[in-house]
N, C-alpha and C positions, 0 to 999 in steps of 0.2 A: 523450355518454357517460352511462351510467346510474350510480346510486349504488353498485351492486354492483361494477362494474368500477373505479370510482374508489377504492372501499375496497381492492380487490385491488392496485391500483397503489400505494396508500399503504403497504400491507403490504410490497410488494416494495421500496419505497424504504427502509423501516425495516431490512429484511434487508441491503440493500446498504450502508446506513450502518454497520451492525454489522461487516460484512466489511471495509469501508474502514478502520474504526478498528483492527481486528485487524491488517490489513496494515501500516498506518502504525506500529503498535507494534513489529512485527517489523522493519520498515525502520529504525526508530530504534535498536533493539537491535543490528542489524547494523552500522549506522553507528558506534555507540559502540564496538563490538568493533574495527572498523577504526581508529578514532581512538585507541584505547588500545594499539594495536600499536606496538612499536618501529619507528622509521623504516625500518630495514633490512628488516623484514618487510612493511611497507606497500608498499615498492617491488618486492617479490617477487611470485611467483605467488599465494601465499596472500592477500596484501593486495589484489592486483588482483581476485581472485575475490570477496573480501568487499565491495570498493567496487562492483563490477558488480552484486552481489546487492542491495546497498542501493539503488542507482539503479533497478534493475529493479522492486523493490518500491515505491519512491516513484512510479514511472511507472504501476504497476498501481493504486495508490491514486488517482492523478489520473484514470485511465481510469474508475474506478468513480464518482468525483465527476462526471465528464462524463455518465455514464449516469444518475446521479441527477438531474442538471440536465435531461436530456432527458425524463425522466418527468414 
């Protein structure tokens, strides 16, 4: 691998790290939203959707971390 491609890969890693950070931030916000719901709402449709969204975002963050590691 030449220096130019190595540089491009490092730039991509930086962009992925930024995206991962943003996704993790939104996941934390969604989890806090869920955690602050009354128990009755947590057990309902709204709570289930919030929990599912937080988990999906956390999984997306992990997938990006895996991609960064692969690079």
